[in-house]
C-alpha positions as CSV (number, residue, x, y, z in Angstrom):
1,R,-23.8,9.5,5.1
2,K,-23.9,11.5,1.9
3,P,-20.8,10.8,-0.2
4,A,-18.9,14.0,-0.7
5,L,-15.5,14.5,-2.2
6,E,-13.2,16.0,0.5
7,E,-11.1,18.9,-0.6
8,M,-7.8,17.0,-0.2
9,D,-9.1,14.2,-2.4
10,R,-9.7,16.5,-5.4
11,D,-7.5,15.7,-8.4
12,D,-7.1,19.5,-9.0
13,I,-5.9,20.5,-5.5
14,E,-2.8,22.6,-5.6
15,R,0.4,20.9,-4.4
16,G,1.1,23.4,-1.7
17,A,-2.5,23.1,-0.3
18,L,-2.2,19.3,-0.2
19,E,1.2,19.5,1.5
20,L,-0.1,21.8,4.1
21,A,-3.2,19.6,4.7
22,L,-0.9,16.5,5.1
23,E,1.4,18.3,7.5
24,S,-1.7,19.3,9.5
25,L,-2.9,15.7,9.6
26,I,0.6,14.7,10.8
27,R,0.2,17.1,13.7
28,I,-3.2,15.8,14.5
29,N,-1.8,12.2,14.5
30,T,1.0,13.3,16.8
31,V,-1.3,15.0,19.3
32,G,-3.9,12.3,19.0
33,N,-1.3,9.5,19.4
34,G,-2.4,7.9,16.1
35,A,0.4,5.3,16.3
36,G,-0.6,4.4,19.8
37,I,-3.9,3.3,18.6
38,F,-2.3,0.5,16.6
39,W,0.6,-0.3,18.8
40,P,-1.0,-2.7,21.4
41,A,-2.3,-5.0,18.6
42,L,1.1,-4.9,16.7
43,R,3.0,-5.5,19.9
44,H,0.9,-8.6,20.6
45,V,1.6,-10.0,17.2
46,L,5.3,-9.1,17.5
47,A,5.6,-10.8,20.8
48,G,4.4,-14.1,19.3
49,R,7.1,-14.1,16.6
50,T,10.4,-15.9,16.6
51,P,13.6,-14.2,15.6
52,D,14.0,-16.4,12.5
53,Q,10.7,-15.1,11.1
54,G,12.3,-11.7,10.2
55,P,10.5,-8.4,10.6
56,L,6.7,-8.2,10.8
57,R,5.6,-6.7,7.5
58,V,2.9,-4.1,7.8
59,L,1.2,-2.0,5.1
60,D,-0.4,1.4,5.9
61,V,-3.3,1.8,3.4
62,G,-3.9,5.5,2.7
63,C,-0.7,6.4,4.5
64,G,-0.7,10.2,3.7
65,G,2.6,11.7,4.8
66,G,3.9,8.4,6.3
67,D,4.2,9.6,9.9
68,L,2.4,6.5,11.4
69,A,4.7,4.1,9.6
70,C,7.8,5.9,10.9
71,R,6.5,6.1,14.5
72,L,5.4,2.5,14.6
73,E,8.8,1.3,13.3
74,H,10.7,3.4,15.9
75,R,8.4,2.2,18.7
76,A,9.0,-1.4,17.7
77,K,12.8,-0.8,17.7
78,K,12.6,0.8,21.1
79,H,10.9,-2.4,22.4
80,G,13.4,-4.7,20.7
81,F,11.1,-5.8,17.8
82,K,11.7,-5.9,14.1
83,L,8.9,-4.2,12.1
84,Q,8.8,-2.9,8.6
85,V,6.0,-0.6,7.8
86,D,5.4,0.2,4.1
87,G,2.7,2.6,2.9
88,C,0.5,3.3,-0.1
89,D,-1.6,6.2,-1.1
90,R,-3.2,7.4,-4.3
91,S,-1.5,10.7,-4.1
92,P,2.1,11.0,-5.5
93,V,2.6,14.1,-3.4
94,A,1.7,12.2,-0.2
95,I,4.1,9.4,-1.3
96,E,6.9,11.9,-1.8
97,M,6.3,13.3,1.6
98,A,6.3,9.9,3.2
99,R,9.5,8.8,1.5
100,S,11.3,12.0,2.5
101,R,10.0,11.9,6.1
102,N,11.0,8.2,6.6
103,A,14.4,8.6,4.9
104,T,15.2,11.5,7.2
105,A,14.1,9.5,10.3
106,G,16.1,6.4,9.2
107,A,13.0,4.2,8.8
108,S,13.1,1.2,6.5
109,G,9.6,1.3,5.0
110,T,8.9,1.8,1.3
111,F,6.1,3.9,-0.1
112,F,4.3,3.5,-3.3
113,V,1.3,5.0,-5.2
114,L,-1.7,2.8,-5.2
115,D,-5.4,3.6,-5.7
116,V,-7.3,1.0,-3.7
117,L,-10.4,1.7,-5.7
118,E,-8.7,0.7,-8.9
119,D,-5.7,-1.4,-8.1
120,P,-5.4,-4.7,-6.2
121,I,-4.0,-4.4,-2.7
122,P,-0.7,-6.3,-2.6
123,T,-0.4,-9.5,-0.6
124,G,2.6,-10.7,1.4
125,Y,2.0,-8.4,4.4
126,D,1.3,-9.8,7.8
127,V,-0.7,-6.8,8.9
128,L,-2.7,-4.1,7.1
129,F,-3.9,-1.0,8.8
130,S,-5.7,2.1,7.8
131,S,-6.0,5.3,9.8
132,L,-8.5,8.1,9.0
133,F,-8.9,6.9,5.5
134,L,-12.2,5.1,5.1
135,H,-14.3,8.2,5.7
136,H,-12.9,9.5,2.4
137,L,-14.8,6.7,0.6
138,D,-18.5,6.5,-0.3
139,H,-20.9,4.0,1.3
140,E,-20.4,1.5,-1.5
141,A,-16.6,1.7,-1.8
142,A,-15.7,1.6,1.9
143,P,-16.9,-2.0,2.5
144,R,-15.4,-3.1,-0.8
145,V,-12.0,-1.7,0.3
146,V,-12.3,-3.3,3.7
147,R,-13.0,-6.7,2.2
148,A,-10.1,-6.3,-0.2
149,M,-7.8,-5.4,2.7
150,A,-9.1,-8.4,4.7
151,D,-8.5,-10.7,1.8
152,S,-4.9,-9.4,1.3
153,T,-3.6,-9.5,4.8
154,G,-1.8,-12.5,6.1
155,Q,-2.7,-12.2,9.8
156,L,-4.5,-9.0,11.0
157,L,-6.4,-6.0,9.7
158,L,-6.6,-2.9,11.9
159,I,-8.8,0.2,11.1
160,S,-9.2,3.4,12.9
161,D,-11.5,6.1,11.6
162,L,-13.8,8.9,12.4
163,I,-17.2,8.3,14.1
164,R,-19.8,10.2,12.1
165,S,-21.8,11.7,15.0
166,R,-22.5,15.2,16.3
167,F,-19.9,14.7,19.1
168,G,-17.4,13.1,16.7
169,L,-17.8,16.0,14.2
170,F,-17.4,18.5,17.0
171,L,-14.1,16.9,18.1
172,V,-12.9,16.9,14.5
173,Y,-13.9,20.5,14.2
174,L,-12.1,21.4,17.4
175,A,-8.9,19.5,16.5
176,T,-8.6,20.9,13.0
177,R,-9.2,24.5,14.2
178,T,-6.6,24.0,17.0
179,L,-3.9,22.0,15.3
180,S,-4.2,22.9,11.6
181,R,-3.2,25.9,9.5
182,S,-4.7,24.3,6.5
183,P,-8.1,25.4,5.1
184,V,-8.2,22.0,3.4
185,S,-8.1,19.8,6.5
186,A,-10.1,22.3,8.6
């Protein structure tokens, strides 16, 4: 694919436009059951843990508004598991939204600014996951970031992203026109 800077990745994007785009992506994750994509693998890992191991530590790389972290933690609690999902993103605005959303929901995760193209991915997490993030990177950076994530995780790496095909692009077009009010994410 041709690398192209997406509108929401621009350093000069207005705060309100970015917040609207992130809220639209949260709606898309809700309708598309974004957390449900990762839950079966996380549940499998959680089922193999003993209570003395403490919570499973998970990092959401490119967390955006933090909605998946919150949903996954609540799903784990509902099933009697201990899960702590932290998140990182290069956008301070996204991190503010994630912190606010998770504090309101009573989730335990922490959120921090991290640019995976410049900064090392922290170690100490059992699982790293990324949802709808890698397509923001060019063809040289994406495999480098995946390798860094794989090297940083203690147990499991999970990735879900767009399929760059005509049908995939059509589905993205349809979802963003139906579920988004943001010209940035549309």
